[in-house]
FITINU-781730 format. One record per residue (C-alpha): z, x negated, y; residue in three letters. Coordinates in steps of 0.2 Angstrom, whole numbers, plus 5000, padded with zeros to 4 digits. Example, Ala and Ser with C-alpha at 12.3 -4.5 7.8 and 13.67 -1.06 7.14 Angstrom:
503949384978ala;503649324995ser;
//
This chain:
534350064773met;535849964769phe;537550044768lys;538849914773pro;540449904762asp;542149954770pro;542549764767ala;541149724780his;541949834793phe;543649754790lys;542849574791asn;541949624807ala;543549694815lys;544449534811ala;543149444821leu;543249564836gly;541449634833val;540749794828glu;539349814815ile;537949944812lys;536549954800pro;535049854808ser;533649934817lys;532749764814thr;531449784799lys;532049684784gly;533849654790lys;535549724785lys;536649724800leu;536649714819asp;538249634826val;538949694843phe;540249624854arg;540749734869asp;539249844865glu;538049704866lys;537049644851lys;537449464847val;536649444830ala;535649524816thr;536149464799ile;535749484781gly;534049504773asp;533749664764leu;532949564749lys;534549474744tyr;536249524739asn;537849484747asp;539549444741tyr;540049624739arg;538449674731ser;538649534718tyr;540349594714ile;539849774710lys;538249724701lys;538849564691asp;540649554693gly;541849434703leu;541649284693glu;539749284696tyr;539949334714ala;541049184717asn;539849064710glu;538449144722arg;539549124736lys;539848944732arg;538048914732leu;537749014748tyr;539048904757arg;538148744750ile;536448804757arg;537148864774his;538548734776gly;538248664793ser;537448824801asp;538848944796met;540148834806asn;539348854823lys;540449004831val;539349144837gly;537749104827thr;536949234815pro;537449104801ser;539249114806tyr;539349304806phe;538449324789ala;539749204781asn;541149294789lys;540549474787ile;539449474772leu;540149324762trp;542049354764ala;
//
């Protein structure tokens, strides 16, 4: 089971949403707005920004973030989509 970093909770709060460990197999987090699930984000098989910082350091994490944003560029700008929430919560 994925344990969210305190920064994930801070990022979610800034967006006006709440996060909880996901009940969906293979996913990291469920995102809720007004107690209604709006997205499931993060694949357990892959690291995110905070896990890269802990594992490999800030410089490597920043490079992974840059590459993530290149791969998901257009999707993550659509407000309310899972890609949007993943970018704002897991990669900020």
